[in-house]
Steps between C-alpha positions, in 0.01 A plus 500: 500500500393152385148577604496819296625322193228239532242769519627650189487173314152441608391838374675446153364158438128419482377221720517149347135443576409805307714405192363156493134596537287369215397753250134594496336366171316763307144415421438353144310743297168380372499388130392777272136496421435476123289782372175410355494498111394827344172448323493683168202714458219358284513618146253760398210385293635687188858374513592269221570133577854420601577855605683480837555857597395853391830542328399279208534585146470855398188456298323385811601808695373765278167511668580313817213512743238496239293209343621609150837348571387149413351611171848531355559118534432321171467823288664516163494795272644505149441627156632571152506767225513453125564784255527430125547658176327317210552550122266296293342495156165327424478315166663732243427816699775752626710446802374673810636535854349543844653539852289311752494448867406136458474389856531646853421213740469494882484154678391467859504160670407435863532159656369420854505143619275320262362807312664670208367829351626629167433819313659604159425849359610655164500873448650531161189665352507771779232330708565206722346190363459176693690208331477243781321484826445187699511312828652162539442275794733203582263239610766236560865471415405374150165662429420874447196695380518830308219748435499830314640624170810330370632320189337186389741201518530460119809535280838479647611821329196700604552403865869600481577865614615739227798580711614142481451465124792640282252647240338844532158333518325166436420569134168523316377159635464661841224730366337213312488275791366780731263718290425271205490131599465579866708194620744699711537832684371640832146430623306504823485147638588245759758223478623208716872406488658174603878459522637146553805398696648273231843588363329595180305769679172425346247785503130505412283818462132492438305836469171649400508846347232752387454512129462831307257611230575660171550849678738355758265514795413197728270258320215371692396140425213265571535156668539337155779747432661418827421847636742663251805344658806386308695195627871459488727218627871483496756242596871536513829315584845628580746213421785749550519817700546698170243304293118511519244295287127578495176392334176677537135504376207735516139540412352847440211715389604682183341725239529516124498887498173516302263346746433554869429129545809337670627159400694252714841444355805304614887520487793320610882546501840364600813695571850497645730766660878479554632779712835483683413816681830561689740357261613580144390275225193414288149602579190390301120494504290297252128419482233350278126588519194374323121526547168607368409861424202724435714727286420415136572688185186358353226538767236346277671165548352270771809290531713511818822684445822362633831693541856407572808709611867459585741749678852480614768730658867406503784702665861461611609696800873604531587596861411343827333648794826547703612746227177679478567623142356291221421483124225285353426449134166353426261386214127427513231373269111464502262357259123468506250329276156645600312239294656169401238459231568836327793584279710826500406600854827426688660772700870469597751729667880476564738723712861513586700734732734565783430537867756631741553679834548448867359178641133546614545869541488673160535401140494633142337294221535542128259294287419471122170323408297415188141378468305354207134443495266299267228660302235278634571558874209598720495880556423488866771242566699710749238750640621852448848405375544596147610168362647578164852445336755683718855575526630655820820598690466548886731650750385438856649603839378328817579503871371309792507530877 
């Protein structure tokens, strides 16, 4: 009986040796191998710099897979439209009115690395007409060179966009400077531009432009006439972000309207512009211009004719950019003495009005103006402009994009 009991106990309990047998250690797994970093595929030649994946900005995906994709970088397209109704009376004549599509402007600007290409077209007449077309190369961070057709760097008001000015136009002096005295306006030429790094932001522009004959065509010139080129130099400072000061000088071939022989004339001017741009408050432009002229009311005279002019525009804008809506009353004045040695030849013009709308989108302008002219003024003073006594009221609607 005892033996049977012992056998049962042995069967129920595991052997001591087996219970105390050391456990077999499992082998240590090898450390996980780090996967090699995935190399991003090389960008395609036409992908814009900084683009990390094909899921970039939508404008780069419209033509993905074609070389035209990169052409969208640096491309800017804009424009403006001006429609006006003008009521005016010349001298003591009756009041007349005309509805005019004054300007339909398309601006295209393309910038790629150091090269900038600009084209401005106006189709108000029904046919597209080139206003500006030029190339500009940035030689260094401070020096650029421009060539093509563009505005000469003379007169701070002439070089300010009509969309920026509160008035419906620049006044009669704009026609005088362009078509009569030929000291401003657009010409074919080349210009070097230097921009300093000083806090006053000094800028120097020196250009050579093709002169025009009495018919408005390009004027050829001999070596003594400097090959028919007009020279213009302009310097400016910006002591405040909202304030610009300028001085300029030019030499040009001009005509007296009675002879095909050109004469070398000179002009100089100084101006200032105050434009708060994004803030409510005052805005103003003012300039003085003087020089010699080939326009003489007495062509038989051999004396050199000298002229002088002054022009100003003052406005006060109510409403800041954040509110979008604004109103801006303004006044302007211009005066010209075509010949400082002749009496009763002064031409002056004054205007006042109200400008309002939605900030840099659309606006409505109301302007009243009056012009008085001296009896001894040169008849060809402003080209095709009928420069007589005038009273006018203008309503202009403009939009920009």
